[in-house]
C-alpha positions, 0 to 999 in steps of 0.5 A: 450746876451748883456745888455746896460742901456740907461735910469736911470731917477727917476723911469724910466728905459730903456735897450737895449738887443742884441741877437746874431744870434748864440744864436738864431741859437743854439736854432733853432737847438735844436728845430729842433732836438726835433721836427724832430722825430715827422715830417712826410714827403712823401718818408721818414719813420716816424721820419727819415726826415733829419734835414736840410729838417725840417729846410727848411720847418719850419725854419721861424716859429722855428726862430720866436719862438726861438727869442720870447723865447729868448726875454722873458727869456732875459727880466726876466733875466734883471729884476732879475739881476738888481733887478728891481721891475716893476710898470707895465708890461714892454714895450718890442719892437723889433728894426727894421725888424728882418731877420733870420741869423742876430742879434736882438736888443730889447728895454725894457722900464719900470717904477720901484716901489719906495723904500717905506720908512718903514711906521710908524704905531706907534701912530695911533689914531682913533675914532670909532663912534658907532650907537646903534640900538634902539627898535624904529628903529627895530619897524619901519623896522617891520612896513615897512615889514608889509606894504609889506605884505598888503592884497589887496582887490578889490575896488568898481567900482566907487572907485577912487584910492588914495595914498596908493592904488594899481592900476593894468594897461596895458600900452604902452609907446611912444617917439615922438609918436612911441612905444619904446622897453621895454615900453609895459606891461600888468598887472603891479600892482603899489602902488601909492606913492611907488616911484617905477615908474619914477617921475610924473607917480604915481601922474597922476594915482591918481583918476583913476577907474577900466576900465578907459583909460588914457594917461599921460605925463612924462620925463625920468630922465637924468641919466636913465639907458637906454641911448636912453630914458634918458632925453626924454619926453614920453607918456604912454597910460594906461588901468586900469584893477583893483584898490585895497585898503589895508587891515589892517596891523597887526604886530603879530606872523602870520607876522613872520610865513608868512615870514618863521620864528618861531616868531616875536622875531626872526624877531626882532633879524634878523632885529637888526643884519642887522641894526647893520651890516649896521651901522657897515659898515659905522663906518668902512668906517669912521675909514678907511678914518681917518686911510688913512688920517694919513698914507697919511699925514705921508708919501710922496715919488715919485710914478710911473707916469704910475700907476698914469695915469692908476688910473686917467684914471679909475677915469676920465672915470667914471666921464665922464660917470656920467657927460654924464647923467646930465641934461646938460652934456656939462656943467657938463663935462666943470666943470669936466675939471676945476677940472682935476688936483684935480682928478689927485692928487686923483689918485696919493694919491691912488697909494701912499696909495696902495704902503704903504699898500702893504709895511705894509702888506709884512713887517708884514706877512699879507697874503691872504690864498689859501682857501680865494682866492678860495672863492673869485674866487668861488664868482666871478664866480657866476656873470657868466653863468654856462656854462662860469664859467669854462672859468672864472676859466681858465682865472684867472689861466692864467692871473696873473693881473686878479688874483691880482685885485681879491685879492686886496680888501681882502688884503687891508681889511686885512692890514687895520684890522691889523692897527686897531689892532695897533691903539689906538681907542676911542669910541663915540655913535652917531646917524646914521644921525651924522655918515652919516654927518661925512662921507659926511663932506667935511672938517672935519671927512670924505666925502661919503660912489664902484659901485651900490648897493654893494661896497662902493664908497669912495669919500675922498681926500678933492676933489672938492665938489659937482658933480660926485664922483670918484669910490673908489676915497679914496681907494688905487690903487687895484693892488698896495694894493694887492701886488707889481705888478710883470711882467707877466710870458711872455713878448712877443716882439712887431713885434716878433713871432706869437702866436702858433695856439694852444695857444689862448689868455686868454679871460674873459667870459662875465658876465650874462646879467642883467634882463631887467626892465620895462621902466616905473620903 
């Protein structure tokens, strides 16, 4: 096989691989001899079919398989011989229409990872902002829990519902006079003032009595989770079936026991621990961003454009989605277009930080153990239906990039923890409000503390203030942070051999469908 380098410009590389017909034919001959004993044909005893007939019957498929295998091995040899570190999966294409008995030319294009300068991790200085959890804050949490344990008592028939009362109702929601899917329910109990229902709903049931029938008008928020309802005016026909008032709320040992605990002190301890974990997470977010700021300020090197493009597209897709749920989607998207260059700079920074963290981790022996990886896979599998979990395990085993993406956040956190141990850290007590303000700050300490509910949606890089936030915009690109991106085991050529009938492409199983919520909520 002949290899010719056709491009070496910055981080871009391109090569032409020439595979001779003789190389392909020798592979086909070897494969014919291997499969001939397994071929059955009328008129011949099992295993006695002449090889020339085997070639005649299966030669085209065997030639395609031989070509594809040769290309895969050739790309891997090219990467090894030239000591290449691909930034993304190489692009491999077969030039022209290949015909059996002829030479084949393959074009390989890729971007390589840059030579990252040895990161400077000496002299890092960080401040840990600590939020003490006060007894008063714990007491407030207990009162909130006690409020959720209210004993409701039926009100008199003439009693009109007030803020804090519970109203039970049947309802039918309509848009343009037509009942919509998910907008009908019975026996829904709601505490007026809880804020559970869409804006304006609860305010309009103040004053109702048991047995009342009423129609209210509301407008679904622009960012409502159901696209067909977002921003739409609607009516709800209500039938009030009960009005209840809350009994006295008591904070005592019985409250703790009703929650399955032994004592009120145990409840206090659990709540204090939860609050400390929560504020500890905010503290870590602040420190991590300051750490990444210092790393970014001290290192500047070219990064692969393909990685930046992939990162930017991920950020941009989320921003476009969020803008689509603004009150004026077109205006929001127009504002985004003005800031496009800023978000591309964020993507470049993320990739550079990812490569830096990868370099630091590899240089200092930071690893994700197999036991840790097994736990990650088991946790991720819980997102899927039981019957699909085995498929998920197989998918992770067959797709190296999927495994790398799963490993990435933990690897990144372990590198960050390693750097925290190396840094000189001072401590300062602040209130939770001060810590949140520091995280939200545009110019000073840090902007915002991934996704809904669980992961942190970091919003750093001194990007444009206001508007939608880029998901994890402050954090490094996950693939690069996890480890150097390695090529997949196979690099099939475009227009080359077909996949074997028995080898289905790995397909990620679908996650569990989220539970539907009432349209009014």
